[in-house]
Phi, psi and omega in degrees: 000118178272133179284137175285157183298310182245050187301324182293318181290327179289329179292315178306313177299318178299317179296317180297311184295320183293316176300313179302315180300309183298315186287328177292333179280346181077025183256349184205153171227108184283139175262150180299338182272358177290132179286164177301320183295319178298313179304311186298313179300311180303306185301313180304313183293322181292316185291330177292311183302322179275001179057043178273322181232153174288141175289156176274140178304144182308320183282354181248003182290125174210168181299325180291319179291324177293322177298313180298315180302311184285336172300314177303312181303313185292330178289342178266358183279000000 
């Protein structure tokens, strides 16, 4: 997995866009107390469910790989 140049900023953008995407679909309402890790996991699973992104193989799923995957998604928005 190759690290993106500005991955931190892309992860922040992915969380914002992912929250907006989920709330517009009406499937989730994020709380201010939700941690970034919870948001990342939910956004990743929602995007995979909607077939927006390819799933990571089950044995390779980690917080870092989900973070990377949604950062790639955000870079294409």
